[in-house]
VOLUM-649877 format. One line per 8 residues: their letters; for each residue y negated, x negated, z negated of C-alpha. Coordinates in steps of 0.001 Angstrom, whole numbers. Each point is the difference from the previous one (the first is absolute). Example, Ala and Ser with C-alpha at 12.3 -4.5 7.8 and 13.67 -1.06 7.14 Angstrom:
2
as = 4500,-12300,-7800 ~ -3440,-1370,660
END
This chain:
131
xxxxxxxx = -28,-112,25 ~ -3333,-1686,747 ~ -3350,895,-1617 ~ -2854,2107,1112 ~ -3344,-1309,128 ~ -3254,2062,1009 ~ -3939,-384,335 ~ -2712,3386,502
xxxxxxxx = -1775,-797,3070 ~ -3444,2052,984 ~ -854,626,3530 ~ -3404,-1536,484 ~ -2550,471,2946 ~ 1330,-2917,1908 ~ 3502,1106,118 ~ -1121,3170,1515
xxxxxxxx = 504,372,4031 ~ -1257,1933,2458 ~ 2394,2944,-942 ~ -1292,-73,-3672 ~ 2824,-859,-1584 ~ 1506,-3627,-812 ~ 557,-2041,2782 ~ 3504,-1388,593
xxxxxxxx = -889,-3946,-227 ~ -1321,1172,-3659 ~ 3490,1189,-437 ~ 1492,-3326,680 ~ -2579,-1669,-1926 ~ 824,1739,-2726 ~ 3813,-606,456 ~ -907,-3884,-236
xxxxxxxx = -2207,412,-2950 ~ 2586,1954,-2084 ~ 3032,-2160,936 ~ -2564,-3034,-1228 ~ -863,1645,-3084 ~ 3482,359,-1043 ~ 1030,-3773,1384 ~ -2740,-835,-2513
xxxxxxxx = 900,2015,-2880 ~ 3474,-588,-282 ~ 1497,-3438,1776 ~ 611,-2877,-1846 ~ -3122,-2089,-254 ~ 2424,-2944,1184 ~ 755,2436,3708 ~ -3478,559,-16
xxxxxxxx = -1576,-3306,302 ~ 3291,-1344,1999 ~ 245,3105,2836 ~ -1902,3092,1371 ~ 838,2183,2708 ~ -1112,1275,3429 ~ 527,3360,1242 ~ 2841,-74,3239
xxxxxxxx = 434,3993,203 ~ -1955,2983,-778 ~ 1533,3595,510 ~ -2218,2562,-963 ~ 418,3652,-313 ~ -3508,2118,697 ~ 469,3363,-1679 ~ -3373,756,-1526
xxxxxxxx = -3188,-1676,-989 ~ -3021,-87,-2022 ~ -3949,190,65 ~ -2617,-1891,-1390 ~ -422,-28,-3725 ~ 3919,1249,-454 ~ 2602,-2421,-1864 ~ 3358,-464,869
xxxxxxxx = 2897,-1777,-2141 ~ 1906,-2524,1942 ~ 3152,-1224,-1675 ~ 2338,-2784,1542 ~ 3481,-1230,-692 ~ 2493,-2510,1204 ~ 3330,1654,1976 ~ 2573,-1487,-432
xxxxxxxx = 1002,-3971,582 ~ -1733,-2463,1708 ~ 1306,-1325,3544 ~ -719,-3235,243 ~ -3726,-582,-366 ~ -472,3476,508 ~ -468,2535,-2536 ~ -632,4042,328
xxxxxxxx = -2563,1561,-1744 ~ -433,3610,-24 ~ -3842,2216,-457 ~ -653,3195,-933 ~ -3974,1296,-163 ~ -89,3280,-1337 ~ -3060,2281,-135 ~ -1800,1657,-3054
xxxxxxxx = 2796,2869,-6 ~ 2886,-2166,289 ~ 1029,180,3139 ~ 1046,-2861,2329 ~ -2239,-461,2442 ~ 740,-3814,1532 ~ 3361,-1436,-686 ~ 898,-3425,1667
xxxxxxxx = 2740,-2414,162 ~ -1336,-3845,21 ~ 1818,-3253,614 ~ -1539,-2758,-1339 ~ 1333,-4030,449 ~ -186,-2681,-2816 ~ -1879,-3372,1042 ~ -488,-3078,-2508
xxxxxxxx = -3350,51,-410 ~ 269,-4002,736 ~ 1883,-560,3356 ~ -887,3711,856 ~ 3410,667,830 ~ 2196,2675,-462 ~ 2016,-289,-2883 ~ 3563,1774,-1238
xxxxxxxx = -802,3065,-2275 ~ 1286,-1096,-3239 ~ 1641,2609,-2642 ~ -2399,-1351,-2265 ~ -3001,656,1870 ~ 676,3642,-477 ~ 1407,576,-3195 ~ -3429,871,-1506
xxx = 35,2673,2722 ~ 3133,1291,-1733 ~ 651,2221,-2740
END
């Protein structure tokens, strides 16, 4: 079982597109911000110092949107076991009524901070993200 991590986001004027709601590019940024915050809050200090993550794939489903001033709660967790240098992260954004309006499956690759080369995701790196 994996631990959930949550963060609240508020739609500001600069997030709004010509349709009057949060632009898709902003949702991608919020996914990255949520994942980064989760890593920074849960990862061991030595892992944060030695490694960083880059996105290799986003798969996003949009089922709704929010307008300026509205908030969403982003929830994320690590799904399944890592494969080599990659790990899958799930993301959900719920509106103020609790409805999932955006969900995503994102694949992240772990790189060595010094060499900037892919490194295998070891079980102890993900242990702080598990129950």
